[in-house]
C-alpha positions as CSV (number, residue, x, y, z in Angstrom):
1,M,0.0,0.0,0.0
2,E,1.6,3.2,-1.1
3,P,-0.2,6.2,0.4
4,I,-0.5,9.1,-2.0
5,N,-2.2,11.3,0.6
6,E,-4.5,10.6,3.5
7,N,-7.4,9.7,1.1
8,Q,-5.7,7.8,-1.7
9,I,-3.4,4.8,-2.2
10,V,-1.9,3.0,-5.2
11,I,-2.6,-0.8,-5.4
12,Y,-1.2,-3.3,-7.8
13,D,-2.8,-6.3,-9.5
14,E,-1.1,-9.6,-10.2
15,E,0.5,-8.2,-13.4
16,G,1.9,-5.2,-11.7
17,K,-0.7,-2.7,-13.1
18,E,-1.3,0.1,-10.7
19,Y,-4.6,1.6,-9.7
20,L,-5.2,4.8,-7.8
21,M,-7.9,4.0,-5.2
22,N,-9.7,6.3,-2.8
23,I,-9.8,5.3,0.8
24,L,-13.3,5.1,2.2
25,F,-12.2,4.2,5.7
26,T,-10.0,1.9,7.7
27,Y,-11.0,-0.6,10.3
28,E,-9.1,-2.5,13.0
29,N,-10.1,-5.7,14.7
30,P,-8.0,-6.1,17.8
31,D,-9.2,-9.7,18.4
32,R,-7.7,-10.7,15.1
33,N,-4.8,-8.3,15.4
34,A,-5.8,-7.2,11.9
35,Q,-6.2,-3.9,10.0
36,Y,-8.4,-3.4,7.0
37,V,-8.8,-0.7,4.4
38,F,-12.0,-0.2,2.4
39,V,-11.2,1.4,-1.0
40,Y,-13.0,2.3,-4.2
41,D,-12.2,3.6,-7.7
42,D,-13.7,6.9,-8.9
43,N,-14.9,5.1,-12.0
44,N,-16.9,2.6,-10.0
45,P,-17.6,4.2,-6.6
46,E,-20.3,1.6,-5.8
47,E,-17.8,-1.3,-5.8
48,V,-16.0,-1.1,-2.5
49,I,-13.0,-3.5,-2.0
50,V,-11.7,-4.5,1.4
51,M,-8.1,-5.4,1.9
52,K,-6.0,-6.4,4.9
53,Y,-2.8,-4.6,5.6
54,N,0.1,-5.0,8.1
55,D,2.3,-2.6,10.0
56,E,4.6,-2.2,6.9
57,H,1.5,-1.2,4.9
58,E,1.6,-4.2,2.7
59,L,-1.8,-5.1,1.3
60,F,-3.3,-8.6,1.2
61,E,-6.5,-9.9,-0.4
62,V,-9.1,-10.9,2.2
63,T,-10.1,-14.5,1.4
64,D,-11.3,-15.9,4.7
65,E,-15.1,-16.2,4.6
66,E,-15.4,-15.1,8.3
67,E,-13.3,-12.0,7.7
68,L,-15.3,-11.2,4.5
69,K,-18.6,-11.5,6.4
70,E,-17.3,-9.3,9.1
71,A,-16.1,-6.7,6.6
72,E,-19.5,-6.7,4.9
73,E,-21.2,-6.1,8.3
74,V,-18.8,-3.2,9.0
75,L,-19.4,-1.7,5.6
76,D,-23.2,-2.1,6.1
77,A,-23.0,-0.3,9.5
78,Y,-20.9,2.4,7.9
79,N,-23.4,2.9,5.1
80,E,-26.3,3.0,7.6
81,D,-24.7,5.5,10.0
82,P,-27.0,8.6,10.0
83,T,-24.0,10.9,10.5
84,I,-22.2,9.5,7.5
85,Q,-25.4,9.7,5.4
86,E,-25.8,13.4,6.3
87,F,-22.1,14.0,5.3
88,K,-22.7,12.2,1.9
89,D,-25.8,14.2,1.2
90,N,-23.9,17.5,1.6
């Protein structure tokens, strides 16, 4: 994960192609000792991708079903938060 600024990072696919992604938010699960970042592309803002990262800011695909389910629940809670909805509407 290469931070461009506090709101954007560059990620790479398997072939080394880079993508500028916007950071929606980050989430930490202390029970798992894991950190997650939720990102999206300006061209497809409805498709949010969750990735795990470590202290060296290396990104990893989340493949564990339990982690994916938790990430979906966190994203749903984020999207349903009235404070966030108010911010999005402005």
